[in-house]
N, C-alpha and C positions, 0 to 999 in steps of 0.2 A: 493575390496577396500571399506572401511567403512568410512563414513562421519559423524562427529558430527556437527549437524547444529542447530544454535540458531536463533529463530525468536521471535516475539512478540505476534503473534496471529495465529490461525489455524481454518479453517472452522469446525463447523458453526459459531464460535465466532469471527466474523471479523467486522471491522469498515471501511474498505477501500480496496484499490487495493493491499496492501501489503500482506494480508493473502491470497487473491485470487492467487497472483503470486507465493507465497511460496508453496502453495498447488499444483498449476499447475506444477511447476518445480519438486517437489518430485514425483508426479505421472508420469512425463516423465522419471525421473530417475529409477522408478520401472520397466520400460520396458527394461532397459539395463542390460546386463549380468555382474555379478561380481561387482555390486554396491549396497551397503546397506546404508540406511540413518537412523540415530538416530536424531529425531527432538525434540528440547527442547523448551518449552514455559514457561513463568512465572507461569501460572496457567492452569492446565488441568481440564476439567469438566466431562470427561468420555464418552461424546457422540461424540467425534471426530472420523473421518474415519481413522482407523489404518490398513486398508487392504494393503496400499502401503508403510507404514512407521511405525517405532517404535516410538511412541510419549512418551516423558517424561515431566511431569509437575514439575516445580521446587518446587511447593507446595506439592509434593508427595515424595520428596527426604529427607530421614532422615539424618541429619548431626550432631546428638548429640555427643558431645565429640570426634569429629574427628578433626584432625589437617588440617586446611584449609590454603593452600598456596595462598597468594594474595599480589602482588607487593612486594615481597621480605620478607614477614613476615608470620609466622605461628601462628594461633590463634584458640582456641577451640570455636566452635559455637554450641549452643543448637539447637535441632529440631525446624524447622520453618515451616510456611506456608506463601507463598506469594500470596496475592490477588491483582492482578493488575487491575486497573481501567483506565489505560493509553490507549489512542488511538494513533496510530503510527505516526500521523503527527501533533501532537499538539506541544506546547512549554510550558515551565515552568509556565508562567503567565496564559495562557489559562487553563493549567491543575489545577492550584490553584483555578481559578474561578469555574471550574467544580466540584471540590471535597471539597470546603471549608465548606460546610454545612453537609458533611457526617461524620459519625463516624463509625469506623470499629471494629468488635469484635476481628479480628486477631491482633496479636501483632508483633511489629517490631523486626527485628534482633538486638540484642545487644551482646556484648562480655560477656562471662561468667566470673564470679569471681573465686577466687582460689578454692572455693568449688564446682565449676562446676554449679553454679546456675545463673540465669539471673534475672536482674532487668528490668522487662517489663515496657515499656512506657505506654501501654494500649490504645494508641490513634494514629490514622493515620492522619497527618496533611496535606497530599497532597504534600509532598516534592518529586519532580520528581527524583532528583539526588540520594536520599536515595533508591528509588524504583530500579533504575538502578544498584546501588551498591549491593543491596541485591541479585539481579539476578546474578551478576557477582560472588558473594561469593559462591552461590550454584553451579554456572557453574564450579568452581574450584573443587568442590567435585565430580560432575558428571564426569569431565575429569580424575580424579584420579581412578574412579571406573569402567571406560569403556575403552575398546580397540577400537582404531580408527586410521586412517592414515592421516586425514586432518580435519581442522575446517572450517566451513563456517557460517558466521554471517550476518544475513539480517538486514540492515538499522541501524541507529545510536543507537537505544535503546538497540540493542544486541551487539554493538561493544565491550564494556567493558567486557561482558560475554566471547566473543571470545578471547579477550586478556588474560583474566584470565585463560581460558582453555589452551591457548598456553603457558603461563608461567609455568603452572603445568606439561604439558605433553611434551613440546619441539616439538610439532607437528606444521606444518605450518598453517598459517591462511589466509583464503580468505574472503574478505568482499564483500557484495553485496549492492551497492548503488542504492536504489530505488527512493530516493529524497535527496536533500541536504536542508540546512536551507535557502539557497539563493532562492530555489523554494518556500518554505513554507512562508517565511517572506516578500517576495517582496524586498529583499535587506537589510532589517533592521534586521541583523543577531544577534541572541542571542549568546553572547560570550561563555556561558557554553556549548550550543549545538555545536558550532563551534569547541571548544576544544575536545569534545568527537569524533566528526566526524574526526577531524585531527588526533587525537591519533590513531583511528582505521585504518585510511589510511596509517599512518607511520608504524604501526606494521604489517600490512598485507603483505604477499608475493606477492599477486596479488589482484587487485581491479576489480570487475565486475560492469559495469554500464549498465543501461537498454536502453541507447540510446547514440548516439554520442553527442547530446545536453548536457547530463549529464556528459559524459566523458570530454567535454571541460571545464565544470565548475569545476570538480575535478582537472584537470590539471592546469588551470589558476587561480582559486580562492583559492586552497589549496596547490599549489606548488609541485604537484606530477609529477614525471617523466612520460612522455607519455608511455614508454615501459611497465610501471607497470599497465596501465589501459586499460581494453579490454571490448568492448561492446558485451553484449549478449541480443538480443531482447527478450521481453516477447512474449507470444503466447496467445491462448484462448482455453478454454476447450470446446470441441464439445458439442453442445446442441441438444436435439431432442424436438421440439415444440409439445407439446401434447395438448389434448382438454382441460385440466384443466388450461393450460396457455393461449391458444388462447381465446380471449373473444370478445363478441359483444359490441362495444362501446355504443350503444343505442342512438347515435346522429350522425348527418351527417357532423358535422364540422371536419376540419382536426386537427391534434394534433402535436404540436412541443414540444419536450422534452429536457430539461436540467436534467441530472442525475448525481449527484456527491455532494461532500461536498460544502456547501455554504460559501466559504472562499475566501479571497483575491486571492489565487493561481488559483482558478477555473474560475474567471472572471464572476461571476453571474451578475454583474451590466451591462456588455456588452450585455448579453442575454436579460435583461429587455429592454434596449434601442432599440435593434434590434426588439424586439416584438412590441414595440410602433410604430415603423416605419412601420412594416408589417400591423399592425391593422388599420393604416391610409389608406392603399391601399386595404384591403379586411377585411370582417368581419366574414367570416365563418371559423374561425380558433381559437383554443384554445392553450394557452401556459401552460406548466407544468414545475415547478421547483421542482424536486424530490430530497430530501436530507435534511441535517441539517447542522448547522455550526454557527459560530459566527457572520456572516453577515446576517443571516436570517431575523432578526427583521428589519434591515435596508432595506433589499430588499422588504419586505412587505410594509414598509412605502413608498418606491420609487414607487412601483406599484400603490399604492393608490393615491399618488400625481399625477401620470400620468393618473389617472381615467380609468385604465384598469383592475381592479380587477374582473370585471364580466367576463373577458376572460383570467384571469390569475390565476393558481391554485398552491398551495403549499401542497405537500403530506406528507412532513416529510421524515425521513430516510427509505428506502426500502431495503429489503435484500431477498436473496434466490429467490423463485418463483415469488415474488411480482415484482422483477426487470423485469423479462421477460414478466409478465402480463402488466406492463406499456409499455414495448417496443412493445408488440403486438398491443397496441392501437395507437402507434405513426406513423406519416407520415414522420417525420423528426426528427433526433437526432442531437443535437449540443453540442460541447464541445469547449467553447471559452477560454480556459485556458491561463493565463498570462505566466505561466511557468509550463509545464507538462513534467515531466522526461520521461514518456511513455504514458500511457492511455489505459487501457484494455477495458473500456466501449464502445468505438466506435466499437471495434471488436465484442463485444457482440451484439451491435445494428445491425451491418452488418449480423451477423448470423441470426438475427431475421427479415431479409428482410426489414430493415429500412435504407434509404439513410442517410449519415452522413456528417456534416459540422464540420471541426476541425480547431483549430488554427495552424498557421505555427509554433508557438512556442511550439510545442508538439513533443515528441520523436517518437510517432507513425506516424507522418507525414513523417518521414524518409522512411517508408516502405510501406505506402499505396499509391496506384495509383488512385483507384476508390472512392475518397472522395474529397469533395469540401474543399479547404484550403484557409483560409483568415487570415490576421493579427488579433489578439485578439481585438485590438483597432478599427478596421475598421467596425463599426456597419452598414455602408451603404452597404458594400460588403456582410456582413452577412445577412442583410435584403433582398438584391437582390437575394442571393442564396436560402433563405427560400422561397421567393415568387416564384422563378422559379421552384423549385422542387414541390411545392404545385399546381401550375397552368399548368404545362406541364407534363402530364402523361408519355410521351415517355422518357423525361429526367429522371424522377424518376425510370422508369422501367429499364433504362440502369444502373443506379447506383445500383439498387437492384440486378440485375443479375450479373453484373461484380464484384460488391463488395462481394457477396456471394462466388463466385468462388475464389476470391483473398484470403478471410479470411480462407477458408478451408485449404489453404496451410500453414497457420501459426500454426505449431503444437509444443506443448511442448516437444515432443520427440526430435525435432531438437535442441531446446534450451538446453535440458539436455545433449545431446551428445557434444555440444559446451562446457558446464561447465565441463563435465567429461574430455575433452581434456585439459582444463585449469588445473584441478586437477593433471592429469598425468604430465604435464610439470612442475608444481610446485614441486611435489614430486621428480621427476627426477632430478631436478636441486638443490634440498635441500642439 
């Protein structure tokens, strides 16, 4: 069985959990017999790990003077290069803010004239919907030029590409919902994003969600029949802590770490309020907010107003080895997300021998036993949990030992087998 898979990012060029999950799943699939994955991203850089997957960058696909089928029409498209600057969990307004001062040397897709020539715009103005459309046009070319049995599209930015490939090939489409705009926006849903998400869900033969929390949102907020939606939990890539990761802190204080995007969805303000409560009870502790996002400046101001900046640190975005270096310095990891479809980072923390506190409003809470679970808004319970783990070594030791044993059992191979089973059922019933 050959799978044509569309995603928006692939390691090492990732900005969040989407790329990590996509890579983990494809690695799990590589262990299964008779299953091959062609993974497509908007832009390939050449340094991606292709040992387990054939990677295609849409920026490397020549489409000059080829007939491209898209939504019932055929149109000639000149050779293109897509240079994507989009992060997977943004929205059009945030994307515009991020890119409004940038100018791009690459040119936009435009339709060729009768002579086969293109009137280039010469400028990229940060239009997110255009970026998604470009990707879907190239997806239709890739679908025409490759043999495959089923299409798999990861998250909303790739749904139009999956639909375009489906319309060209007639092959069934499976979409993978890693998050919805209800998670990202706190309920203030962007209508353009919702339309893209709903179109993907309606077009798909099967919808995979990363948790039952997300499955309920798909069913109840998008009007999808429950039989069409199936949960496949994420897993975690095994790590081997080496000497270049394990570090000496150089100080005796405890460290409590928030590691994620500093956005409404992740609940950073609750972390700061809980930190303030803990610091009123003990002073031999430091709090670290590792990440970046649109709420970062606001969080810095809040920490300053509480007069805790001497005990509160902002590292900026961390990637790769730096993530595990930070975890190796941590005594507690906390994820106070307001709405977290899954949440892979607590699993990485547990692998790194760090006790974790997670919100009950997270998908990963559905499968973890040896983690402290609180409501995201309950800063008193959060502060109590932090204080208890930091001051009672036996409690911390219990979470470390049992948590490590629990997370070892969460393998991508198992998730991959579940996805393959879905593929087989979809193809069989086609």
